[in-house]
N, C-alpha and C positions, 0 to 999 in steps of 0.2 A: 473626481473629487466630490465627497459627500458635503453639501452646503449647510451651514448652521442657520436654518430657517426658524423663525419664531412659531410656537405653538399656535395653531389655528384656534382663535377664541370662540366662545359660544355665540357671540353676535353675528360673526362671519357665517358659521354654520347654519343658523336660523334664516339669515338672508339669503343664502344660496339656495336652500332648500324651498323657501317659500316663493322665491323667483321661479325656482323650476315648476313647482306645482301649479303656479297661477298660469303657466305658459303650457299646459297640458292640452288645452284645447286650441294650440296654436301650430301651424305648420312648421316643421324643423329648419326650413330655410330661412325662416323670420327670426331665429335666435341670435341674439346680439349679447356677445360675452368676449372676454378678452382671449387672444391667441398668441402663441409663442413660437418663435423660430428655435428648434432646439440647437441648431448648429451655430448660428450667430451669437446666441444668447449663453449657451452652455459649453457645448463640445468643442468648439474651436479654441477656447481658452483654458478649460479644465481638463482636457484630455478626453480621448474616445474609450472610457473605460466604464466597467459595470457601477463602479462608485458614483460617476457622473450621472448616469442615467438613473440610478436610484432615487434621483431628485424628482423624477417625472410624475410619480404618483402624488406627491405633495402638491405639484403645481396643479394638477387636475383638480385635487380635492378643494383648492382655493378658488376654483371656478373657471380655470381656462379649459374650455371645450374644444379647441383646435389647436393642433400641433403640426409643424412642418419639420420634416426630417430628410437629410440627404442619404441617399443610397449609393453605394460604390461597387461597381462590378470588379471583383478580383478574378483576373483570368488564371491565376496560378491555381486557387483553390475552387474555381468555377461556382462562385457564391456572391451574393449581394450582401455587402458587410458595411458597418457603420464608420470604420476607419478608412480615411481617403487614401491611405498608402499601403503599398505591398511590396514584397521583394521575394524573388525566386528562392534565396537561401535563407528564409525566415529563421531567425535565432529567437527563441523564447525561452523563458524560465516558467516552470509550472509547480502549482503547489500538489498537495498529495492527491486532489481529486481532479486535477486539471482544469479547474473553472476558472483560474486567473491567469492564465498564459499572457505574458506582458511582452511587447514588442516595443523599442524605442527607436524612431527614425530620426534621421537628419534630412532636411530639404531646405535648400535655400537658406541657410543658417538659422534655420528654425529646428526646435527638438520638440518631438511630439510622441505621446505615449499611446499605445493601442492595446486593448485585449483581443488577442487572436480569436477567441472563441465568440466575439461579440458579431454575431451574423443578425440578418433580418429576422430570420425563424426565432433565434434565441431571444432577440429583443421583443417578440411579440408574445412568447410563451412565458418568459421568466420576469418580464417588467409588467408588461400590459396585462397578462392574463393572471399570473400569479399574485403581483404586488398592487393591482388596481381592481380588475374585474372581480376576483374571488374575494377580496376584501370589502367591496362595496355592493354585492349582489344582493342588496335587500331594499325594501321599499323607501326607507329614508335616506338612503346614500347614492342609489343607482342614478346614472347620468348617461348622455350620449356624448361620445368623443369623436372628433373628426380628425384623422391623421392624413395629411398631404404628403406624398412622398416625391422627391426630385431625384432623377436617376442620372448619375454621372459615372465616368471611368476612374478607377483607382490609379493612382500614380506610383510607379516604380520609384522608390527612394532607397537611400543607404541606410544600413542598420548600425548602430554602435558597436565598435568593436567589443570583444569579450574583455580586454585589459582595461578599457575605460567604463565598462558597463555599470560598475558599482557607484562610480561617482555620478554619472548621469541619472542612474535610478534614484538615488537619494535627492537629487535636486529636482528631478520631475516630479516627486511626491510633494514638492513644496511649490508645484506649479510655476516652472522657470520659462514657459513658453514666451516668446517675444511676440507681442502682438503685431508689430510691423512686420516681423517675418512670416506670421501666419496669413495677415492679409495678402502679402505677395505670394506666398504658396498658392492660396486659394485662388487667386485671381489668375494663376498660370495653370491651373488644373486641365482646362480644355485643351490648350496647345500641346502641352506636355504629355498628356495621357493619351490622347488620340494618336499622336504621332508615335508612341510607344508600343502600339499595337500591331501585331501583324494580322492580316486577313484571316488567317487560319485560327488564330488564337481569339479573335473578337466575338465570333458567333456564340450566342448565348442560348443555352438550350434549356434553361430552367424558367419558370414563370412565378412572378410575385403571386398571382392567383393561387397557384397550387400550395405556396407557403402559407398564405392567410387562411385558406380553406383547411389545412392540415392543424392549424394551431387555434384559429378563432373563428372558424366557419359558422359555428351556431349562433355566434354573437354579432355577425356582420351583416348590416343591411346594404344590398348590393343593387346595381343597376338592374339585373334581371327582376329582382323582386319590385323596384320601383315600376318598371314597365308593365308588370302584372297588376300592381296596384292602380296603375292610371287607367286601367281598362274597366275597373270596377266603378259603378257609380257612387258618387259623393264620398269617394274614399281618399281622394288627394285634393289639396287645397291650396289657395294662395292666400294673399292677406285680405281679399275682399270676399271670399267664398268658395264653394266647391268648383275644381277646376281640373280638366282632364290632363293639364300641363303642369300641374302643382305637386305639392309634396305631401306625405301623410302627417298626421298630427302626432305630437310627442307622446300622447296617451297611447295611440296604436302602436307605436313602434317600442316604446319603452316597457309599458305595463301590460299590454296585449300579447305583443309577440316576443317581447324580452331581449330584442336587439339593443347592442351597447356601442358599437363602433361602426364607422363609416370610413372608407379609404377613397382618396381622391389623388389624381396626378397634379403635379407642380411643373417646375421646369424639368424638360426631358432633353438632355443632352447626349443620350445614347441614341445612336442611328437607328432607324428603322430596319436597315440592312442587318444589324447586329441583333435586335431584339425583336421579337414577335408581340406587339403590343396588342394585337387582335385576341390573343390568349387571355388577356386580363379585361376584356369588355364586359363579361357578365360579373366581375367581382369588384373593379375599380372604376370610380366615376371620372371621366375625362372633364376637360375644362368647359365644355358646352354645357354640362351639368352644374358643376361647382367651380365657378372661376377663380383662376389664381392670379390672372393678369387681364388687363384690358379695361373695358368701360366701368365694370363693376368693381375695380380696384382703385383707391385713392393713396395718395403719398403725403405724409404729414407735412413735408418741406415745400410741397407745390400747391396743396389744395386750399387750405383756410389761412387767411392772415393771422398775424399775431393779434391784431385788434378784434377778429371776429373770434378767436379762440379764447380771449380773456373777457369778451362782453357777456354780462349776466342778464342782460335785459332781453336779448333775442337770440333765438337758435340761428344756425347759418343754413338751415334748410326749411322747407315748408312742404305741404301737401297740396297738389294742384287738384283740379276738378275732376281727374280720372284717378285719384287716389294713388298718384305715383309721387315719389320724393323729387322735388325741385332743390337742386343744391345751387344755392345762390352764388357761391364762389366760382365753380366751373360752369355755371349755365347749363348743366345737363339734368336729364330726368331719368330716373331709375325706378324699378320695383324694389321693394325691400326684400331681396332674395340673394342670400350668401353675399353680402356686401363686405368688403374687407379694406382695411386702411393700415398701411405700414409706416413706422418710423425707421429711423436710421441712426446709426453712430453719431452723425453730425447734428441731427436734430431729434433726440430721443422724446419720446412721449412725457409729458407732464400728467399730473391728474387732471387738471382742467382740459387738456386737450384731448385726452381719452374718454372724457365726458361729452365732450363736443361732438366727436365722432359717432359715439353710441347714440347720442340724441337723433342724429340723421341715420341710424340704422346701421352703421358701419361697425363691424367687429374690429377692434385694434389689435394688430398683429406686432407683438414686442418683438423688434428686430435688431436693437442695438447691441454693440458689442463693448464690454467693460474689460478692463486689464487687471482687476484683482477680485477675490471671491467677496469681499464685503461690499464692494460696488454693485456687484451682480445681484447679490442678496437684496440690496435696498431697491434695486431697479425693478426687481421681479415682485417682491412684497408689496411695494408702494403701487405699483401698476394693478396688480390683482385686487388691491384694496379698494382702489377706484374703478374697478370693472365691473360695476353693477350699476344698471340704469335706474333701479327701483330705490331701495333703501340707501340712505346716506351712509357715510362710514361710521360705524360704531353702533348702528341701528339695524335690527331691533333690539331695544335692551333685554338683557338676560333677566328672566323672571324665575325666582324659586319658587318651590311649592309654598313655602312658609309665607312670603310676601304675597303671593297670589291668593292664598286664604284670607290673610289680613286685610288686603285690599278690598275683597269682595264683603267683607263685613264693614267697610266703611262706606258712608253715604254721600261722600263728596268726592273722593279720588280713586278712579280705577283706571290705571294705565295699562289698558289692553286694546286700544283701537289706534288705527293708522290714519294719518292725514297726510296729504301733499302740500309741502311747502316749497320755498323757493329753491332749496338745494336737492330736494327729493323727498323721501317718505321718511315720516318721523313717527314715533310712538307717542299718542297724546291721551289725555284723561277722557275717558268716554262721556263723561257730563259737560264737557266743554261744549259750547255752541258754535257751530261753524256752518257755513253754507256747503251743500252737498252736490257732488259729481254724478250726473246722470247721462246715461247713453240713450240715445235716440233711435227708436226701432231697430235696435240691435245692429245698427251701422258701425262699422269698425272705426271711422274717424269722426263721427258726429257726436258731440257732446253737449250737454248743457250744464249750468250750475244753477242750483234751487233760487230762488227769490228771498228766501228766509233763511235764518241760521236755525239749526237743530243740534240737539244731543245726538251721538251716534246711536242711541237706542230708538230714536225717531227718525232716523235717515232713510228707512226702508219707506216711510209715507211722504217723503220730501218731493218727490219727482212727479212730473205731470203723467198722465194717462199714457202717452205714448213714449215714455221713457222709464228707465230702471235705475236704481242704485248700483254704481258700477266702479270698477277700477281698471286702470291700463293694463293690458296682458302682453303688449310688446313696447319696446323701446320707443317706436315711432308714435304709438298711441299715447305714451307718456309725454312725448314733445307736444303734441297736439293740445292735451288736457292741460298742461303745463301753461301753455300760451294763452289759452282760454282763462284760466285761473288768473294770470296776470292782468289781462285786460278787463276782467270782471271784478275782482277783489283786491287787486294790487299785491300787497306782500302777505295778506292774510292767509293762513290755510284753509284747505277744504276737506271735508271727510271723503274718504274712498273706502270701498268695499273690502276691507281687510281688517281681521281682529283674531285675537287668541282669548277669547272669552270663554270657550268650551275647555280649553286646556292650556296650562302655560306653555309658552314657546312654540305651540303649535298654531301658525297663522293660516287663516282661512277665510273664504268669503262667507256672507251671509245666504244661508240656504233658502231657497223658495219653499213655500208651504207644500207644494206638491212634492218637491224632492225629499222633503222631512218624512212625509207619509211613506213614500216608496222606500226610503231608507230604514225605517222602522220595520215595515213587513219583511224586507229583505233580510235585515239583520236577525231578526227572530227565526226565520226560516234557516239561515245559515247556522245559527247557534244551537238549533235543535239537531242539525244534521252533523255539524262540524264542531262539536263542543270543544274538543281538544286539539283542533287544527290551528297550527301557527301561521298567522297570515304574513308575518314579517319576513321569515325566512323561507327557504326551500322554493324561490320564486318559479323554478323551472317546472314544479310539480302542482301548480296551481293555476295554470292559465284560465281555466274556465270560470274559476271562482273570481278572479280580478277582472276577467273580461265584462262579468256580469256588473261589477261596480262601475267600470269604465262606460258602459252602456247606460247607466243610470244617472251618472254624474255629469257626462259630457254628451250635449245632444248634437253636436256638429255645427252649431250656429257660429259663424264668422266671430272671431274675437274682436 
């Protein structure tokens, strides 16, 4: 079922893009953005169809950079499919091109529709590649996506008879799935499915790695590539500096090597006797690399109390002397690497709870189930709207070319500069005088706030000799600076190094003098040689050009 999502407004687009850009010098495991379980949120309620999965590109565009997806082994077709059900005598209706084959299953009083053609390979090529990668393969919209796959056995279920089919088809189009029946059927999947298989039927001869390689191989960052990167000096990083056990920076993956997607394993219910997991080791990250459960995963209904989640004065985590996260609620200490938090249907995320988890470097995985499409739309749009640790909702404000020119002609009001306030980042008049955020000795979690207030234009000169005008580049850095702001200036804003003075709606940091000189020289050289070269499009054809910019702009200093 195609959902009626609201159009993504310009402020959201600018916020998502600027948060990506300021994180280019951050290792990819530190990203904190909303995640979504496609099965519990969408597929289990809206049916396993192309229409339902056509919502995925919108969800990614709104900032969700991690998705969870269940894959089911169909022993009759010998494929991994999106539908949890199968039948040896599968009945289907096809349109002229055969792309919308529909089967309607009954299982434990539930009615479920599936497109027969919706296998894992088709999902990768027609949804992820055609509708997302190809549509966003440019400098402004490119991003990294993590897909976590959970492997299960498909259940043999009954198919609606021919005489009753037209009734059920009409009702299915109106989403008549019973939520209770669906929960029952999904919870009984393991026992029903495994017992249904004969030993001779259960051996799986195909590999997910081969499917990924044949469809998205050129866009996929793999465990093999990570192992190679870790052997290089200063090529992988953690939150405090270069590390042989770290991860590459976003700049390197996205704009130097042009990778767009990472695959990881989640829950694996298929036996190792039936599936050769070693065939995927070079393509899919296991849980030792990207955790899906265990110490690095929190749950909303058990981790933080309601008082902690609603408290505005204090975060529920802190940074200890080893630059590790101390979770006040669970008394655990973690590195900010691939941390994940889940909600549930019994206790879904609110905007404030998502913000609290993100403050502590956890990406909130939206996991709740709702019974109708309007509730699902509200749950997704509200969650994604609060799913940014930087700009508050509705910021940065949209600036038109006309208002931009008019404001530059004014001597008193130029709304082009960002401040850190109690709720997050907000656009402010650059002539306002606030105290200034300074980073000490390029340390990731050591900040100071200037003793005097300055306009934004004078902020570059506000910091002491051992510190520089700065902004947070990760959610955890933002939490540390926010706490310092509260303790130093109370509710007053402070300036952070983010502005759109050069071009409306193009939010960037203040360049150093050296960077400006290099930028001018490189730009003049490139212009003379590449006068008609289009730098926004054709990303695969300009690796050397973009790499030069990357080496110039990002020097590898820990953010």
